Wavefront OBJ file of the C-alpha trace (Angstrom):
o trace
v 18.573 -10.689 8.943
v 16.482 -11.059 5.468
v 12.651 -10.775 6.925
v 11.731 -8.806 10.110
v 9.006 -11.770 10.574
v 8.561 -15.010 9.885
v 8.047 -15.391 6.650
v 8.208 -17.611 3.041
v 10.438 -15.425 0.676
v 8.380 -15.760 -3.177
v 11.905 -17.850 -4.691
v 11.370 -20.266 -1.369
v 7.664 -20.965 -2.590
v 5.814 -24.065 -4.040
v 2.156 -25.728 -4.614
v 0.058 -24.058 -3.726
v 1.437 -20.725 -1.212
v 3.491 -20.114 -4.942
v -0.454 -20.035 -6.264
v -1.496 -17.654 -4.328
v 1.757 -15.505 -4.154
v 1.360 -15.766 -8.698
v -2.924 -14.528 -7.769
v -2.108 -11.383 -5.820
v 0.559 -10.000 -7.585
v -1.728 -10.420 -11.138
v -4.834 -9.424 -8.744
v -3.129 -6.483 -7.048
v -0.715 -5.667 -10.482
v 1.789 -4.985 -8.231
v 5.750 -7.116 -8.831
v 7.096 -8.090 -5.688
v 4.616 -9.762 -2.654
v 3.942 -8.079 -0.201
v 5.293 -8.788 3.912
v 2.402 -9.686 4.946
v 1.076 -11.870 2.700
v 3.626 -14.018 3.156
v 4.104 -14.259 6.351
v 0.303 -16.088 6.863
v 2.313 -18.337 4.429
v 4.105 -19.441 8.187
v 0.338 -20.310 9.678
v -1.371 -22.758 8.531
v -4.042 -22.271 6.644
v -4.302 -18.454 7.394
v -3.015 -17.374 3.673
v -5.883 -19.223 1.404
v -8.650 -18.453 3.885
v -7.269 -14.253 3.654
v -7.099 -14.451 0.116
v -10.095 -16.088 -0.719
v -11.702 -13.941 1.968
v -10.376 -9.479 0.727
v -10.301 -10.957 -3.534
v -13.184 -10.424 -4.083
v -12.347 -6.202 -2.640
v -10.226 -6.599 -5.408
v -11.885 -7.462 -8.123
v -14.498 -4.631 -6.929
v -12.384 -2.028 -6.792
v -13.232 -1.312 -2.910
v -10.168 -0.502 -2.480
v -9.419 1.493 -4.574
v -12.880 4.320 -4.478
v -12.096 3.532 -0.495
v -7.732 4.977 -1.076
v -10.035 7.841 -3.295
v -12.258 8.526 -0.626
v -8.896 8.415 1.649
v -6.499 11.046 -0.195
v -8.694 13.894 -0.394
v -8.992 14.641 2.796
v -5.244 12.859 4.320
v -2.979 14.250 6.899
v -0.150 14.808 5.034
v 2.549 16.154 7.477
v 4.827 19.091 5.305
v 8.585 17.473 4.523
v 12.278 19.740 3.441
v 11.934 19.702 -0.214
v 13.348 16.048 -1.651
v 13.528 17.722 -4.908
v 16.443 17.136 -6.886
v 17.252 14.140 -9.368
v 18.062 10.540 -7.588
v 18.451 7.329 -9.262
v 15.592 6.195 -11.336
v 14.356 3.571 -8.593
v 14.408 5.925 -6.130
v 10.893 7.358 -7.223
v 9.645 3.831 -9.227
v 10.013 2.528 -4.700
v 7.659 5.155 -3.623
v 5.452 5.140 -5.745
v 4.725 1.437 -6.312
v 4.464 1.847 -2.088
v 2.167 4.321 -1.997
v -0.013 2.488 -4.421
v -0.046 -0.882 -2.832
v 0.669 -0.235 0.714
v -2.770 1.982 0.469
v -4.898 -0.161 -1.015
v -3.479 -3.406 0.974
v -4.405 -0.983 3.858
v -7.441 -0.910 3.247
v -8.673 -4.618 2.195
v -6.186 -5.495 5.046
v -8.386 -3.493 7.183
v -11.235 -4.581 5.988
v -10.776 -7.881 7.343
v -8.997 -6.710 9.768
v -12.507 -5.431 11.206
v -14.185 -8.375 9.613
v -12.615 -10.680 12.231
v -13.796 -8.113 15.148
v -17.177 -7.725 14.362
v -16.449 -4.528 13.539
v -18.250 -4.070 10.252
v -19.525 -0.713 9.890
v -23.487 -1.001 10.446
v -23.600 0.697 6.610
v -21.362 2.745 4.738
v -20.719 5.717 1.600
v -18.051 3.090 -0.136
v -18.987 2.158 -3.157
v -17.521 -0.606 -6.002
v -15.706 1.904 -8.778
v -12.824 1.639 -11.206
v -9.497 -0.267 -10.257
v -6.599 2.287 -10.396
v -3.759 1.505 -11.746
v -0.398 -0.229 -10.022
v 2.835 1.278 -11.369
v 4.172 -1.276 -13.088
v 7.471 -0.508 -12.230
v 11.629 -2.619 -11.550
v 12.277 -2.455 -8.176
v 15.844 -2.427 -6.841
v 16.751 -5.890 -4.721
v 14.459 -6.118 -1.040
v 17.961 -5.192 0.844
v 18.559 -7.479 3.668
v 22.008 -6.177 6.463
v 24.689 -8.609 4.262
v 23.578 -6.180 0.757
v 24.502 -2.597 1.760
v 27.065 -0.939 4.295
v 26.816 -1.077 7.915
v 26.374 2.495 8.423
v 23.606 2.359 4.859
v 22.030 -0.175 7.025
v 21.889 0.921 10.488
v 20.233 4.326 8.185
v 17.554 1.813 7.432
v 17.047 0.764 11.138
v 16.482 4.033 12.386
v 14.994 5.645 10.014
v 12.176 2.346 10.642
v 11.497 3.759 14.374
v 9.347 7.688 12.615
v 6.362 7.145 13.349
v 5.858 3.728 15.878
v 5.564 4.027 19.336
v 6.750 2.628 21.809
v 9.097 0.887 19.322
v 9.444 -0.764 15.195
v 7.611 -4.247 15.525
v 8.437 -4.991 11.456
v 11.109 -3.624 9.275
v 9.250 -1.212 6.829
v 10.278 -3.319 3.079
v 9.852 0.767 1.621
v 13.753 1.174 3.124
v 14.823 -1.724 2.668
v 14.219 -1.301 -2.120
v 15.563 1.889 -0.283
v 18.383 0.687 0.487
v 20.669 0.628 -2.249
v 20.731 4.614 -2.444
v 21.812 5.304 0.795
v 22.841 9.370 -0.469
v 19.072 9.572 -0.726
v 18.335 7.766 2.518
v 19.995 10.210 4.441
v 18.239 13.254 3.214
v 14.670 11.361 3.967
v 16.083 10.744 7.767
v 17.737 14.528 7.803
v 13.410 15.683 6.731
v 11.942 12.665 8.414
v 13.874 14.341 12.366
v 11.749 17.742 12.211
v 8.748 15.915 12.137
v 9.003 13.532 14.206
v 10.013 15.801 16.583
v 7.977 18.066 16.740
v 4.737 15.441 17.079
v 3.450 16.665 14.044
v 4.951 12.765 11.640
v 3.124 11.449 14.204
v 0.098 13.003 15.213
v -0.507 12.470 11.409
v -0.557 9.232 11.003
v -2.814 8.688 13.894
v -5.038 10.957 12.314
v -4.865 8.939 9.077
v -5.225 5.209 10.361
v -8.779 6.111 12.417
v -10.043 7.188 9.349
v -7.924 4.671 7.066
v -10.276 1.777 10.301
v -13.588 3.899 9.345
v -13.630 3.650 5.696
v -12.342 0.175 5.808
v -14.907 -0.908 8.071
v -17.551 -0.420 5.442
v -15.717 -2.477 2.649
v -15.583 -4.449 5.491
v -19.573 -5.366 4.152
v -18.444 -7.096 1.285
v -17.316 -9.895 3.027
v -17.995 -13.207 2.916
v -16.731 -16.153 4.300
v -16.565 -18.549 7.157
v -15.026 -17.376 10.376
v -11.518 -19.626 10.334
v -10.179 -21.594 12.699
v -7.518 -19.679 13.393
v -9.285 -16.566 13.638
v -7.342 -14.670 15.982
v -4.282 -16.159 15.099
v -4.786 -13.955 11.613
v -6.428 -10.430 13.937
v -3.466 -10.943 15.384
v -0.580 -11.307 11.621
v -2.844 -8.612 10.102
v -3.291 -5.973 12.697
v 0.214 -5.807 13.195
v 0.374 -4.440 9.430
v -2.179 -1.898 9.607
v -1.424 -0.537 12.971
v 2.227 -0.459 12.145
v 4.289 -1.042 8.681
v 1.979 0.044 6.631
v -0.332 1.819 8.644
v 2.813 4.092 9.013
v 4.452 3.923 5.940
v 1.500 4.862 3.980
v 1.558 8.105 5.805
v 5.824 8.823 5.349
v 5.132 7.609 1.415
v 2.616 10.073 1.049
v 4.537 12.683 2.283
v 7.669 11.846 0.505
v 6.694 12.215 -3.089
v 4.984 15.440 -1.443
v 7.915 16.739 -0.452
v 9.622 14.825 -4.418
v 6.990 17.876 -6.413
v 6.782 14.617 -8.598
v 2.942 13.258 -9.864
v 0.975 11.364 -7.777
l 1 2 3 4 5 6 7 8 9 10 11 12 13 14 15 16 17 18 19 20 21 22 23 24 25 26 27 28 29 30 31 32 33 34 35 36 37 38 39 40 41 42 43 44 45 46 47 48 49 50 51 52 53 54 55 56 57 58 59 60 61 62 63 64 65 66 67 68 69 70 71 72 73 74 75 76 77 78 79 80 81 82 83 84 85 86 87 88 89 90 91 92 93 94 95 96 97 98 99 100 101 102 103 104 105 106 107 108 109 110 111 112 113 114 115 116 117 118 119 120 121 122 123 124 125 126 127 128 129 130 131 132 133 134 135 136 137 138 139 140 141 142 143 144 145 146 147 148 149 150 151 152 153 154 155 156 157 158 159 160 161 162 163 164 165 166 167 168 169 170 171 172 173 174 175 176 177 178 179 180 181 182 183 184 185 186 187 188 189 190 191 192 193 194 195 196 197 198 199 200 201 202 203 204 205 206 207 208 209 210 211 212 213 214 215 216 217 218 219 220 221 222 223 224 225 226 227 228 229 230 231 232 233 234 235 236 237 238 239 240 241 242 243 244 245 246 247 248 249 250 251 252 253 254 255 256 257 258 259 260 261 262 263
């Protein structure tokens, strides 16, 4: 198993898609292109339209401003301590996903709100300074054949936390952490209790509602023509907003807090 949804890999991208991937990396400030963009690249005309619609939001710092407001009130489930020495790649992966997932949640959430005619009538989020993305080298995005069977089974097990009734997308963060299987075991032990008592799911749902309201606010800044495949694009974006990104924003932040390092 490589990508859980149809997607164009960065290595396989050519022509306009390769150019768009490069622009996404440069604009968002990341070294890898999120799966949502690579998935949209498989749909005729979807990626050029979607990126043109939301790129101005990134440039104006609107997702950054929404992220700052979000972090002030975010519901973070309390995990057992995950402090201690780990491979440097662990904190690099966590820092990268904590930033990029949250930024993307607001840009994609705004796009979804716009496509659903759910744009806020007024709002409080205004353009502001952009927060620099962590410029950190990440390990290879692991596939099933790259790791031991028990590690891959753990990746799939972790992906079930916070997604009901079942996960629809395999979160890339766990695949990037698959090269640190002992840390994944610690994460599983920390997440299991909050999944069992319902506090993880509650936090995810609360944070999704907060994020949706902020995203509807910044959606007011989108200026675009409605695309021919609007329904398909909204469905694809919604999968990430409601599932992979929507849950991992909370989970990643909780893990970083449990690590005890600077945020």
